[in-house]
All heavy atoms as a GROMACS GRO file, in nm:
protein
  565
    1MET      N    1   8.881  13.778   8.046
    1MET     CA    2   8.909  13.663   7.963
    1MET      C    3   8.904  13.537   8.051
    1MET      O    4   8.969  13.530   8.154
    1MET     CB    5   9.046  13.681   7.899
    1MET     CG    6   9.087  13.572   7.808
    1MET     SD    7   9.242  13.619   7.732
    1MET     CE    8   9.222  13.538   7.580
    2SER      N    9   8.827  13.438   8.010
    2SER     CA   10   8.815  13.317   8.091
    2SER      C   11   8.922  13.216   8.053
    2SER      O   12   8.972  13.214   7.941
    2SER     CB   13   8.677  13.256   8.071
    2SER     OG   14   8.663  13.211   7.939
    3HIS      N   15   8.957  13.135   8.148
    3HIS     CA   16   9.056  13.030   8.128
    3HIS      C   17   8.997  12.898   8.174
    3HIS      O   18   8.919  12.893   8.269
    3HIS     CB   19   9.183  13.059   8.207
    3HIS     CG   20   9.252  13.184   8.164
    3HIS    ND1   21   9.332  13.190   8.055
    3HIS    CD2   22   9.250  13.309   8.216
    3HIS    CE1   23   9.379  13.313   8.042
    3HIS    NE2   24   9.330  13.387   8.139
    4THR      N   25   9.037  12.793   8.108
    4THR     CA   26   8.991  12.661   8.145
    4THR      C   27   9.112  12.575   8.178
    4THR      O   28   9.211  12.574   8.105
    4THR     CB   29   8.914  12.595   8.029
    4THR    OG1   30   8.806  12.678   7.995
    4THR    CG2   31   8.864  12.458   8.068
    5TYR      N   32   9.104  12.506   8.288
    5TYR     CA   33   9.211  12.415   8.329
    5TYR      C   34   9.151  12.277   8.346
    5TYR      O   35   9.052  12.259   8.417
    5TYR     CB   36   9.275  12.460   8.460
    5TYR     CG   37   9.381  12.368   8.510
    5TYR    CD1   38   9.508  12.367   8.452
    5TYR    CD2   39   9.356  12.278   8.611
    5TYR    CE1   40   9.606  12.280   8.496
    5TYR    CE2   41   9.453  12.191   8.656
    5TYR     CZ   42   9.578  12.193   8.597
    5TYR     OH   43   9.674  12.106   8.640
    6VAL      N   44   9.209  12.181   8.278
    6VAL     CA   45   9.161  12.044   8.287
    6VAL      C   46   9.276  11.956   8.335
    6VAL      O   47   9.387  11.963   8.283
    6VAL     CB   48   9.110  11.993   8.150
    6VAL    CG1   49   9.069  11.848   8.159
    6VAL    CG2   50   8.996  12.080   8.101
    7SER      N   51   9.249  11.873   8.434
    7SER     CA   52   9.348  11.779   8.484
    7SER      C   53   9.282  11.642   8.492
    7SER      O   54   9.190  11.622   8.571
    7SER     CB   55   9.397  11.822   8.621
    7SER     OG   56   9.489  11.727   8.672
    8GLU      N   57   9.327  11.551   8.408
    8GLU     CA   58   9.273  11.415   8.407
    8GLU      C   59   9.381  11.319   8.454
    8GLU      O   60   9.473  11.286   8.380
    8GLU     CB   61   9.226  11.376   8.267
    8GLU     CG   62   9.110  11.459   8.218
    8GLU     CD   63   9.065  11.418   8.080
    8GLU    OE1   64   9.149  11.382   7.995
    8GLU    OE2   65   8.944  11.422   8.056
    9LEU      N   66   9.373  11.281   8.579
    9LEU     CA   67   9.468  11.187   8.637
    9LEU      C   68   9.399  11.053   8.655
    9LEU      O   69   9.288  11.046   8.708
    9LEU     CB   70   9.519  11.237   8.772
    9LEU     CG   71   9.595  11.369   8.771
    9LEU    CD1   72   9.630  11.410   8.912
    9LEU    CD2   73   9.720  11.356   8.686
   10PHE      N   74   9.466  10.948   8.611
   10PHE     CA   75   9.409  10.814   8.622
   10PHE      C   76   9.507  10.722   8.694
   10PHE      O   77   9.625  10.718   8.661
   10PHE     CB   78   9.378  10.757   8.483
   10PHE     CG   79   9.265  10.826   8.416
   10PHE    CD1   80   9.287  10.937   8.337
   10PHE    CD2   81   9.135  10.783   8.435
   10PHE    CE1   82   9.183  11.003   8.276
   10PHE    CE2   83   9.030  10.848   8.375
   10PHE     CZ   84   9.054  10.959   8.295
   11HIS      N   85   9.456  10.651   8.792
   11HIS     CA   86   9.534  10.552   8.864
   11HIS      C   87   9.493  10.416   8.808
   11HIS      O   88   9.377  10.375   8.824
   11HIS     CB   89   9.507  10.560   9.014
   11HIS     CG   90   9.579  10.456   9.092
   11HIS    ND1   91   9.521  10.392   9.200
   11HIS    CD2   92   9.702  10.402   9.079
   11HIS    CE1   93   9.606  10.304   9.250
   11HIS    NE2   94   9.717  10.307   9.178
   12CYS      N   95   9.585  10.349   8.743
   12CYS     CA   96   9.557  10.218   8.683
   12CYS      C   97   9.633  10.112   8.760
   12CYS      O   98   9.749  10.131   8.796
   12CYS     CB   99   9.603  10.216   8.537
   12CYS     SG  100   9.535  10.349   8.438
   13VAL      N  101   9.569  10.001   8.784
   13VAL     CA  102   9.633   9.887   8.849
   13VAL      C  103   9.619   9.767   8.756
   13VAL      O  104   9.508   9.732   8.716
   13VAL     CB  105   9.569   9.855   8.986
   13VAL    CG1  106   9.640   9.737   9.051
   13VAL    CG2  107   9.575   9.976   9.077
   14LEU      N  108   9.731   9.709   8.720
   14LEU     CA  109   9.735   9.592   8.633
   14LEU      C  110   9.791   9.476   8.713
   14LEU      O  111   9.891   9.492   8.784
   14LEU     CB  112   9.824   9.619   8.511
   14LEU     CG  113   9.792   9.747   8.433
   14LEU    CD1  114   9.903   9.778   8.336
   14LEU    CD2  115   9.661   9.733   8.362
   15SER      N  116   9.728   9.361   8.701
   15SER     CA  117   9.770   9.245   8.779
   15SER      C  118   9.806   9.129   8.687
   15SER      O  119   9.750   9.115   8.579
   15SER     CB  120   9.657   9.203   8.873
   15SER     OG  121   9.690   9.084   8.939
   16THR      N  122   9.897   9.045   8.732
   16THR     CA  123   9.926   8.922   8.660
   16THR      C  124   9.811   8.824   8.683
   16THR      O  125   9.733   8.839   8.778
   16THR     CB  126  10.057   8.858   8.710
   16THR    OG1  127  10.045   8.832   8.850
   16THR    CG2  128  10.176   8.949   8.686
   17LYS      N  129   9.799   8.728   8.596
   17LYS     CA  130   9.692   8.629   8.609
   17LYS      C  131   9.705   8.555   8.740
   17LYS      O  132   9.814   8.508   8.777
   17LYS     CB  133   9.697   8.531   8.491
   17LYS     CG  134   9.580   8.437   8.488
   17LYS     CD  135   9.578   8.354   8.362
   17LYS     CE  136   9.455   8.266   8.358
   17LYS     NZ  137   9.446   8.194   8.232
   18ASN      N  138   9.595   8.547   8.813
   18ASN     CA  139   9.590   8.480   8.943
   18ASN      C  140   9.688   8.541   9.045
   18ASN      O  141   9.727   8.475   9.140
   18ASN     CB  142   9.616   8.330   8.930
   18ASN     CG  143   9.510   8.261   8.847
   18ASN    OD1  144   9.394   8.296   8.852
   18ASN    ND2  145   9.552   8.165   8.766
   19ARG      N  146   9.728   8.665   9.021
   19ARG     CA  147   9.821   8.736   9.110
   19ARG      C  148   9.950   8.657   9.136
   19ARG      O  149  10.009   8.662   9.244
   19ARG     CB  150   9.755   8.769   9.243
   19ARG     CG  151   9.646   8.872   9.235
   19ARG     CD  152   9.704   9.006   9.218
   19ARG     NE  153   9.681   9.089   9.334
   19ARG     CZ  154   9.700   9.218   9.332
   19ARG    NH1  155   9.741   9.277   9.223
   19ARG    NH2  156   9.680   9.289   9.438
   20ARG      N  157   9.993   8.585   9.033
   20ARG     CA  158  10.118   8.509   9.046
   20ARG      C  159  10.237   8.603   9.036
   20ARG      O  160  10.233   8.702   8.964
   20ARG     CB  161  10.125   8.403   8.936
   20ARG     CG  162  10.020   8.295   8.956
   20ARG     CD  163  10.014   8.193   8.845
   20ARG     NE  164  10.145   8.144   8.808
   20ARG     CZ  165  10.176   8.098   8.687
   20ARG    NH1  166  10.086   8.096   8.592
   20ARG    NH2  167  10.297   8.054   8.661
   21GLY      N  168  10.344   8.574   9.105
   21GLY     CA  169  10.464   8.657   9.106
   21GLY      C  170  10.547   8.637   8.980
   21GLY      O  171  10.650   8.571   8.984
   22LEU      N  172  10.503   8.696   8.870
   22LEU     CA  173  10.568   8.675   8.740
   22LEU      C  174  10.658   8.790   8.696
   22LEU      O  175  10.719   8.781   8.590
   22LEU     CB  176  10.460   8.652   8.633
   22LEU     CG  177  10.369   8.532   8.655
   22LEU    CD1  178  10.261   8.526   8.548
   22LEU    CD2  179  10.452   8.404   8.654
   23ILE      N  180  10.666   8.897   8.774
   23ILE     CA  181  10.750   9.011   8.736
   23ILE      C  182  10.872   9.012   8.828
   23ILE      O  183  10.866   9.064   8.940
   23ILE     CB  184  10.673   9.144   8.748
   23ILE    CG1  185  10.540   9.137   8.673
   23ILE    CG2  186  10.757   9.259   8.695
   23ILE    CD1  187  10.446   9.253   8.701
   24PRO      N  188  10.984   8.957   8.783
   24PRO     CA  189  11.102   8.951   8.870
   24PRO      C  190  11.158   9.090   8.896
   24PRO      O  191  11.152   9.177   8.808
   24PRO     CB  192  11.201   8.865   8.792
   24PRO     CG  193  11.156   8.871   8.651
   24PRO     CD  194  11.009   8.896   8.652
   25PRO      N  195  11.210   9.115   9.016
   25PRO     CA  196  11.266   9.247   9.048
   25PRO      C  197  11.371   9.296   8.948
   25PRO      O  198  11.380   9.416   8.924
   25PRO     CB  199  11.327   9.227   9.187
   25PRO     CG  200  11.248   9.116   9.247
   25PRO     CD  201  11.215   9.024   9.130
   26SER      N  202  11.445   9.207   8.890
   26SER     CA  203  11.548   9.248   8.794
   26SER      C  204  11.489   9.305   8.665
   26SER      O  205  11.555   9.382   8.595
   26SER     CB  206  11.639   9.129   8.761
   26SER     OG  207  11.563   9.025   8.700
   27ARG      N  208  11.364   9.270   8.632
   27ARG     CA  209  11.300   9.318   8.509
   27ARG      C  210  11.205   9.435   8.533
   27ARG      O  211  11.157   9.497   8.439
   27ARG     CB  212  11.223   9.204   8.442
   27ARG     CG  213  11.306   9.085   8.404
   27ARG     CD  214  11.407   9.117   8.298
   27ARG     NE  215  11.336   9.149   8.175
   27ARG     CZ  216  11.390   9.207   8.070
   27ARG    NH1  217  11.515   9.240   8.072
   27ARG    NH2  218  11.318   9.234   7.964
   28GLN      N  219  11.175   9.465   8.659
   28GLN     CA  220  11.078   9.570   8.689
   28GLN      C  221  11.117   9.707   8.634
   28GLN      O  222  11.032   9.772   8.573
   28GLN     CB  223  11.053   9.576   8.840
   28GLN     CG  224  10.975   9.456   8.889
   28GLN     CD  225  10.957   9.453   9.038
   28GLN    OE1  226  10.996   9.545   9.110
   28GLN    NE2  227  10.897   9.345   9.088
   29PRO      N  228  11.243   9.753   8.647
   29PRO     CA  229  11.276   9.885   8.590
   29PRO      C  230  11.251   9.893   8.438
   29PRO      O  231  11.205   9.996   8.388
   29PRO     CB  232  11.424   9.903   8.622
   29PRO     CG  233  11.447   9.816   8.741
   29PRO     CD  234  11.356   9.697   8.722
   30ASP      N  235  11.278   9.785   8.368
   30ASP     CA  236  11.252   9.783   8.224
   30ASP      C  237  11.103   9.792   8.195
   30ASP      O  238  11.060   9.862   8.103
   30ASP     CB  239  11.308   9.656   8.159
   30ASP     CG  240  11.460   9.650   8.164
   30ASP    OD1  241  11.523   9.757   8.166
   30ASP    OD2  242  11.513   9.538   8.166
   31LEU      N  243  11.023   9.722   8.272
   31LEU     CA  244  10.878   9.725   8.254
   31LEU      C  245  10.823   9.864   8.285
   31LEU      O  246  10.741   9.917   8.211
   31LEU     CB  247  10.811   9.620   8.342
   31LEU     CG  248  10.658   9.614   8.334
   31LEU    CD1  249  10.611   9.584   8.192
   31LEU    CD2  250  10.605   9.510   8.431
   32TRP      N  251  10.871   9.926   8.393
   32TRP     CA  252  10.824  10.060   8.428
   32TRP      C  253  10.858  10.158   8.316
   32TRP      O  254  10.776  10.242   8.279
   32TRP     CB  255  10.884  10.109   8.558
   32TRP     CG  256  10.875  10.023   8.682
   32TRP    CD1  257  10.952  10.038   8.794
   32TRP    CD2  258  10.788   9.913   8.712
   32TRP    NE1  259  10.919   9.943   8.889
   32TRP    CE2  260  10.819   9.864   8.841
   32TRP    CE3  261  10.687   9.847   8.641
   32TRP    CZ2  262  10.753   9.758   8.901
   32TRP    CZ3  263  10.622   9.739   8.699
   32TRP    CH2  264  10.654   9.697   8.828
   33SER      N  265  10.979  10.149   8.260
   33SER     CA  266  11.019  10.237   8.150
   33SER      C  267  10.933  10.213   8.027
   33SER      O  268  10.894  10.306   7.957
   33SER     CB  269  11.166  10.214   8.114
   33SER     OG  270  11.248  10.252   8.220
   34TYR      N  271  10.906  10.088   7.998
   34TYR     CA  272  10.823  10.053   7.882
   34TYR      C  273  10.683  10.113   7.895
   34TYR      O  274  10.630  10.171   7.801
   34TYR     CB  275  10.816   9.901   7.869
   34TYR     CG  276  10.734   9.854   7.752
   34TYR    CD1  277  10.786   9.861   7.623
   34TYR    CD2  278  10.607   9.801   7.770
   34TYR    CE1  279  10.711   9.818   7.514
   34TYR    CE2  280  10.532   9.758   7.663
   34TYR     CZ  281  10.584   9.766   7.535
   34TYR     OH  282  10.510   9.724   7.428
   35LEU      N  283  10.623  10.101   8.013
   35LEU     CA  284  10.489  10.156   8.035
   35LEU      C  285  10.490  10.308   8.026
   35LEU      O  286  10.397  10.369   7.972
   35LEU     CB  287  10.435  10.109   8.169
   35LEU     CG  288  10.407   9.959   8.179
   35LEU    CD1  289  10.374   9.920   8.322
   35LEU    CD2  290  10.296   9.919   8.084
   36GLY      N  291  10.595  10.371   8.076
   36GLY     CA  292  10.608  10.516   8.061
   36GLY      C  293  10.620  10.557   7.915
   36GLY      O  294  10.566  10.659   7.873
   37GLY      N  295  10.689  10.475   7.836
   37GLY     CA  296  10.702  10.501   7.692
   37GLY      C  297  10.568  10.492   7.621
   37GLY      O  298  10.541  10.570   7.528
   38ILE      N  299  10.483  10.399   7.661
   38ILE     CA  300  10.349  10.389   7.601
   38ILE      C  301  10.271  10.516   7.630
   38ILE      O  302  10.203  10.570   7.542
   38ILE     CB  303  10.276  10.264   7.654
   38ILE    CG1  304  10.340  10.137   7.600
   38ILE    CG2  305  10.127  10.269   7.615
   38ILE    CD1  306  10.285  10.010   7.660
   39ALA      N  307  10.282  10.567   7.752
   39ALA     CA  308  10.211  10.692   7.786
   39ALA      C  309  10.263  10.807   7.701
   39ALA      O  310  10.184  10.883   7.645
   39ALA     CB  311  10.230  10.722   7.935
   40ARG      N  312  10.396  10.820   7.687
   40ARG     CA  313  10.453  10.927   7.605
   40ARG      C  314  10.410  10.916   7.459
   40ARG      O  315  10.377  11.016   7.396
   40ARG     CB  316  10.605  10.924   7.612
   40ARG     CG  317  10.663  11.003   7.725
   40ARG     CD  318  10.814  11.017   7.713
   40ARG     NE  319  10.883  10.890   7.695
   40ARG     CZ  320  10.910  10.804   7.792
   40ARG    NH1  321  10.873  10.830   7.915
   40ARG    NH2  322  10.973  10.692   7.767
   41LYS      N  323  10.408  10.795   7.407
   41LYS     CA  324  10.368  10.772   7.268
   41LYS      C  325  10.225  10.821   7.244
   41LYS      O  326  10.191  10.866   7.134
   41LYS     CB  327  10.378  10.624   7.235
   41LYS     CG  328  10.333  10.587   7.097
   41LYS     CD  329  10.342  10.438   7.076
   41LYS     CE  330  10.269  10.400   6.948
   41LYS     NZ  331  10.240  10.260   6.940
   42ASN      N  332  10.142  10.814   7.346
   42ASN     CA  333  10.004  10.857   7.335
   42ASN      C  334   9.984  11.003   7.376
   42ASN      O  335   9.871  11.048   7.391
   42ASN     CB  336   9.915  10.766   7.420
   42ASN     CG  337   9.892  10.633   7.354
   42ASN    OD1  338   9.813  10.623   7.262
   42ASN    ND2  339   9.965  10.531   7.398
   43GLY      N  340  10.093  11.075   7.394
   43GLY     CA  341  10.083  11.216   7.429
   43GLY      C  342  10.049  11.242   7.574
   43GLY      O  343  10.011  11.352   7.610
   44SER      N  344  10.063  11.143   7.658
   44SER     CA  345  10.032  11.157   7.800
   44SER      C  346  10.160  11.159   7.881
   44SER      O  347  10.269  11.146   7.826
   44SER     CB  348   9.944  11.040   7.846
   44SER     OG  349   9.825  11.038   7.774
   45LYS      N  350  10.146  11.171   8.011
   45LYS     CA  351  10.262  11.173   8.099
   45LYS      C  352  10.241  11.072   8.212
   45LYS      O  353  10.141  11.078   8.283
   45LYS     CB  354  10.279  11.314   8.157
   45LYS     CG  355  10.399  11.327   8.246
   45LYS     CD  356  10.412  11.469   8.294
   45LYS     CE  357  10.537  11.483   8.380
   45LYS     NZ  358  10.550  11.618   8.433
   46ALA      N  359  10.336  10.981   8.225
   46ALA     CA  360  10.333  10.887   8.337
   46ALA      C  361  10.395  10.958   8.457
   46ALA      O  362  10.516  10.982   8.459
   46ALA     CB  363  10.409  10.761   8.302
   47ILE      N  364  10.315  10.992   8.553
   47ILE     CA  365  10.363  11.064   8.670
   47ILE      C  366  10.436  10.969   8.764
   47ILE      O  367  10.539  11.002   8.821
   47ILE     CB  368  10.247  11.134   8.741
   47ILE    CG1  369  10.188  11.239   8.646
   47ILE    CG2  370  10.291  11.197   8.872
   47ILE    CD1  371  10.061  11.301   8.694
   48ALA      N  372  10.382  10.848   8.781
   48ALA     CA  373  10.444  10.748   8.868
   48ALA      C  374  10.412  10.610   8.814
   48ALA      O  375  10.300  10.584   8.771
   48ALA     CB  376  10.395  10.761   9.010
   49VAL      N  377  10.513  10.524   8.812
   49VAL     CA  378  10.497  10.384   8.771
   49VAL      C  379  10.573  10.299   8.871
   49VAL      O  380  10.687  10.329   8.905
   49VAL     CB  381  10.551  10.359   8.628
   49VAL    CG1  382  10.528  10.215   8.587
   49VAL    CG2  383  10.491  10.455   8.527
   50GLY      N  384  10.511  10.193   8.917
   50GLY     CA  385  10.578  10.105   9.012
   50GLY      C  386  10.492   9.984   9.041
   50GLY      O  387  10.386   9.966   8.982
   51GLY      N  388  10.538   9.902   9.131
   51GLY     CA  389  10.460   9.785   9.166
   51GLY      C  390  10.546   9.679   9.232
   51GLY      O  391  10.653   9.707   9.284
   52THR      N  392  10.497   9.556   9.226
   52THR     CA  393  10.567   9.442   9.285
   52THR      C  394  10.572   9.330   9.183
   52THR      O  395  10.545   9.350   9.066
   52THR     CB  396  10.496   9.394   9.413
   52THR    OG1  397  10.367   9.343   9.377
   52THR    CG2  398  10.480   9.505   9.515
   53ASP      N  399  10.602   9.210   9.230
   53ASP     CA  400  10.615   9.097   9.139
   53ASP      C  401  10.482   9.047   9.084
   53ASP      O  402  10.478   8.967   8.991
   53ASP     CB  403  10.689   8.981   9.207
   53ASP     CG  404  10.613   8.925   9.327
   53ASP    OD1  405  10.520   8.992   9.375
   53ASP    OD2  406  10.649   8.815   9.371
   54ASN      N  407  10.368   9.098   9.137
   54ASN     CA  408  10.239   9.049   9.088
   54ASN      C  409  10.142   9.158   9.043
   54ASN      O  410  10.030   9.128   9.003
   54ASN     CB  411  10.172   8.959   9.192
   54ASN     CG  412  10.135   9.032   9.318
   54ASN    OD1  413  10.148   9.153   9.329
   54ASN    ND2  414  10.090   8.957   9.416
   55HIS      N  415  10.182   9.285   9.051
   55HIS     CA  416  10.096   9.391   9.000
   55HIS      C  417  10.174   9.519   8.973
   55HIS      O  418  10.287   9.535   9.020
   55HIS     CB  419   9.979   9.418   9.094
   55HIS     CG  420  10.018   9.486   9.222
   55HIS    ND1  421  10.072   9.420   9.328
   55HIS    CD2  422  10.009   9.616   9.258
   55HIS    CE1  423  10.095   9.506   9.425
   55HIS    NE2  424  10.056   9.627   9.386
   56VAL      N  425  10.112   9.608   8.895
   56VAL     CA  426  10.173   9.735   8.856
   56VAL      C  427  10.074   9.847   8.884
   56VAL      O  428   9.954   9.832   8.859
   56VAL     CB  429  10.208   9.734   8.705
   56VAL    CG1  430  10.265   9.868   8.662
   56VAL    CG2  431  10.304   9.622   8.671
   57HIS      N  432  10.125   9.960   8.933
   57HIS     CA  433  10.045  10.080   8.951
   57HIS      C  434  10.097  10.186   8.854
   57HIS      O  435  10.218  10.205   8.841
   57HIS     CB  436  10.059  10.136   9.093
   57HIS     CG  437   9.995  10.054   9.198
   57HIS    ND1  438   9.866  10.076   9.240
   57HIS    CD2  439  10.042   9.949   9.271
   57HIS    CE1  440   9.836   9.989   9.335
   57HIS    NE2  441   9.941   9.910   9.355
   58LEU      N  442  10.005  10.258   8.789
   58LEU     CA  443  10.041  10.369   8.702
   58LEU      C  444   9.956  10.490   8.740
   58LEU      O  445   9.835  10.477   8.756
   58LEU     CB  446  10.012  10.338   8.555
   58LEU     CG  447  10.090  10.226   8.492
   58LEU    CD1  448   9.998  10.112   8.458
   58LEU    CD2  449  10.154  10.278   8.367
   59LEU      N  450  10.018  10.605   8.752
   59LEU     CA  451   9.946  10.730   8.766
   59LEU      C  452   9.976  10.808   8.639
   59LEU      O  453  10.091  10.845   8.613
   59LEU     CB  454   9.990  10.809   8.889
   59LEU     CG  455   9.917  10.941   8.912
   59LEU    CD1  456   9.766  10.918   8.930
   59LEU    CD2  457   9.974  11.015   9.031
   60VAL      N  458   9.872  10.827   8.558
   60VAL     CA  459   9.889  10.885   8.425
   60VAL      C  460   9.806  11.012   8.413
   60VAL      O  461   9.690  11.015   8.454
   60VAL     CB  462   9.846  10.784   8.315
   60VAL    CG1  463   9.866  10.841   8.177
   60VAL    CG2  464   9.924  10.655   8.330
   61SER      N  465   9.866  11.114   8.354
   61SER     CA  466   9.796  11.238   8.323
   61SER      C  467   9.766  11.237   8.173
   61SER      O  468   9.858  11.238   8.091
   61SER     CB  469   9.883  11.358   8.359
   61SER     OG  470   9.822  11.477   8.317
   62LEU      N  471   9.638  11.235   8.138
   62LEU     CA  472   9.598  11.233   7.998
   62LEU      C  473   9.576  11.375   7.947
   62LEU      O  474   9.544  11.466   8.022
   62LEU     CB  475   9.468  11.154   7.979
   62LEU     CG  476   9.472  11.006   8.011
   62LEU    CD1  477   9.336  10.943   7.981
   62LEU    CD2  478   9.580  10.935   7.932
   63LEU      N  479   9.593  11.392   7.816
   63LEU     CA  480   9.563  11.520   7.753
   63LEU      C  481   9.414  11.548   7.763
   63LEU      O  482   9.332  11.456   7.757
   63LEU     CB  483   9.602  11.516   7.605
   63LEU     CG  484   9.749  11.503   7.572
   63LEU    CD1  485   9.768  11.484   7.423
   63LEU    CD2  486   9.824  11.626   7.619
   64ALA      N  487   9.378  11.673   7.776
   64ALA     CA  488   9.236  11.709   7.786
   64ALA      C  489   9.160  11.676   7.659
   64ALA      O  490   9.040  11.654   7.662
   64ALA     CB  491   9.224  11.858   7.817
   65THR      N  492   9.231  11.671   7.547
   65THR     CA  493   9.165  11.646   7.418
   65THR      C  494   9.157  11.498   7.383
   65THR      O  495   9.100  11.461   7.282
   65THR     CB  496   9.241  11.717   7.306
   65THR    OG1  497   9.377  11.672   7.306
   65THR    CG2  498   9.237  11.869   7.326
   66MET      N  499   9.214  11.412   7.466
   66MET     CA  500   9.219  11.269   7.435
   66MET      C  501   9.100  11.195   7.497
   66MET      O  502   9.076  11.206   7.616
   66MET     CB  503   9.348  11.206   7.486
   66MET     CG  504   9.356  11.057   7.459
   66MET     SD  505   9.497  10.978   7.536
   66MET     CE  506   9.628  11.051   7.444
   67ALA      N  507   9.030  11.121   7.413
   67ALA     CA  508   8.924  11.035   7.463
   67ALA      C  509   8.989  10.912   7.528
   67ALA      O  510   9.087  10.859   7.478
   67ALA     CB  511   8.834  10.992   7.350
   68LEU      N  512   8.935  10.868   7.638
   68LEU     CA  513   8.993  10.755   7.710
   68LEU      C  514   8.998  10.629   7.623
   68LEU      O  515   9.092  10.552   7.630
   68LEU     CB  516   8.915  10.727   7.838
   68LEU     CG  517   8.971  10.622   7.932
   68LEU    CD1  518   9.113  10.658   7.972
   68LEU    CD2  519   8.884  10.610   8.054
   69GLY      N  520   8.901  10.610   7.536
   69GLY     CA  521   8.899  10.493   7.449
   69GLY      C  522   9.000  10.499   7.336
   69GLY      O  523   9.019  10.402   7.262
   70ARG      N  524   9.072  10.610   7.318
   70ARG     CA  525   9.167  10.625   7.209
   70ARG      C  526   9.306  10.574   7.243
   70ARG      O  527   9.391  10.557   7.158
   70ARG     CB  528   9.176  10.773   7.169
   70ARG     CG  529   9.267  10.797   7.048
   70ARG     CD  530   9.328  10.937   7.060
   70ARG     NE  531   9.454  10.957   6.998
   70ARG     CZ  532   9.571  10.905   7.028
   70ARG    NH1  533   9.583  10.816   7.120
   70ARG    NH2  534   9.683  10.939   6.967
   71VAL      N  535   9.334  10.547   7.367
   71VAL     CA  536   9.468  10.506   7.410
   71VAL      C  537   9.512  10.382   7.334
   71VAL      O  538   9.444  10.282   7.331
   71VAL     CB  539   9.473  10.482   7.563
   71VAL    CG1  540   9.608  10.432   7.605
   71VAL    CG2  541   9.438  10.612   7.635
   72ASN      N  542   9.629  10.392   7.271
   72ASN     CA  543   9.683  10.284   7.188
   72ASN      C  544   9.802  10.222   7.261
   72ASN      O  545   9.897  10.292   7.295
   72ASN     CB  546   9.727  10.340   7.054
   72ASN     CG  547   9.782  10.235   6.961
   72ASN    OD1  548   9.774  10.116   6.990
   72ASN    ND2  549   9.838  10.277   6.853
   73THR      N  550   9.799  10.093   7.283
   73THR     CA  551   9.909  10.026   7.353
   73THR      C  552  10.008   9.960   7.259
   73THR      O  553  10.102   9.898   7.304
   73THR     CB  554   9.854   9.920   7.450
   73THR    OG1  555   9.779   9.824   7.375
   73THR    CG2  556   9.767   9.984   7.556
   74LYS      N  557   9.986   9.969   7.130
   74LYS     CA  558  10.078   9.905   7.035
   74LYS      C  559  10.169  10.004   6.969
   74LYS      O  560  10.149  10.117   6.956
   74LYS     CB  561  10.000   9.829   6.929
   74LYS     CG  562   9.925   9.714   6.990
   74LYS     CD  563   9.854   9.636   6.885
   74LYS     CE  564   9.778   9.523   6.952
   74LYS     NZ  565   9.711   9.438   6.862
   0.00000   0.00000   0.00000
């Protein structure tokens, strides 16, 4: 019996406009949680979320059945 294993990991980097420091450290945990919630809502798993005052890194594991263009951020 054959088995198939699919692992789709995506590293996303989001930046503020002109790399300005617009994400204050006091709000970063809320933003990281919010981004993780978007991943969960789409049936994915946020493996790691973090960043600094001017950018965010996300490591997301997508479902094998999900098309990349289907991700809904609303």
